[in-house]
N, C-alpha and C positions, 0 to 999 in steps of 0.2 A: 386797786393797786395804784401806786404812784408811777407816773410816766414822765420822764424828763424829756423836754422838747428842745431841739436845737434852735438857735436864734433865727435861721432862715425860715422857720415854720411858725414863728411867733404871730404872724399876721392871721393865721388860722385859729389861734388860741387866745386872741385878744391880748397878746403880749405876755401871756403867762409862761413861765419857764417849766412849771410842773403842773400836771393835771391828773385827774383820776380817771381810770378806765376799768372795765370788767372783762373777764374772759378766763378760759382755762388753757388757752394756747395763744401764741402771738397773733395768729390769724384772727381769733376772736377779739383780741385786744385792739387790733387795727380797725376792725369793724365797729367796735364800741367807740373808739376815738372818732371815727367818721360820722357816727350818729350825733355825737356832741359837737364836732367841729367839721362840718361838711367840706370835702375836698382834701382833707389832710391825708387820708389813706392813699389817694392817687399819687401823692408826692413821695410816698415811701414804698409803695407796692405797684408793680407794673401791670399791664393788661393781662398778662399770663399768670398773675398771682404770685410773682416772685419778688423778693426784696430787690429794689433798684440798686444798681452797682455802686452808686455813690452814697448809699445809706448803710449804716451799720447798726445792729441791734445788740444790746447788752442786757442780760438778765442777771441781776445781782453782781454786776461788774464783770461778767463772763460773756464774751462775744458768742453769739449764736448766729447760725446761717440759715435756719429753717423756720418758716412760719408755724410749723407743727410743734415747735418747742413748747412743752408744758410750762405754765406759770401758775402761781398761787396768789391769793389775795394779799399776802404779806410781802410779796416780791417787789423789787424795784426794776422797772424797765427803763432803759435809756436809749433814745434814738440819737444817733450821731450822724451828722452830715459831713462826709469826707471833703476835704479841700483839695483842689488841684491847681496847677499853674506852674510857672517856672520863673 
């Protein structure tokens, strides 16, 4: 499936905005991404296996909050890095 990568993570993907990954859940997709792009998963999933607070996942443009969310090969996953500041 196609995974859209936010610009703060381009250093892990060699500057690519979109990459391919496999999996039946977001959990499996993040592990697939980490096999191809070591270190990327740690930037989006914490040590307790939860999505980091500043990261948002969208499956086919619908935000999801659980790594157990099912996905299919034709789906598009977008990882969005939230901005903060004042």
